[in-house]
C-alpha positions, 0 to 999 in steps of 0.5 A: 258267509255270501258268495254272489258271482255277478252274471256279467250284465252291466246291472245286476240284480241279487236277493237273499231272503230267509236270513237267521242271523246266530251268536254262536260259532258256525258248525264245523263243515262235514259235523253232524249228530245225525239226531233229526236227519243225515246231515246230507251225507249218503252210504253210496252203495258201490263195492267199488267206491269202497269195502263198507256199509251203513245203515242209520237206525234206533232202537233195540239190536239182535244181541248177534249184532250187539250196538254201543251201549249208549248213544256216542255223541249225545250219551243217552241210552239210546 
């Protein structure tokens, strides 16, 4: 999807570069598997905005902070 808004002049030019076409559906807004990066999600460290903080990591966890047995997105061990 492209959206362009003219600058108000009688002659306007718009350039689009590095376009990739795909025969698949677009991902849903906010969808992310977190396998490569955080997909623009951010943990806001402000107690006035929320009461929950999280970390993005992988690997083993200490037994006192046991994580899930499998990756819930990819169903892999880690």
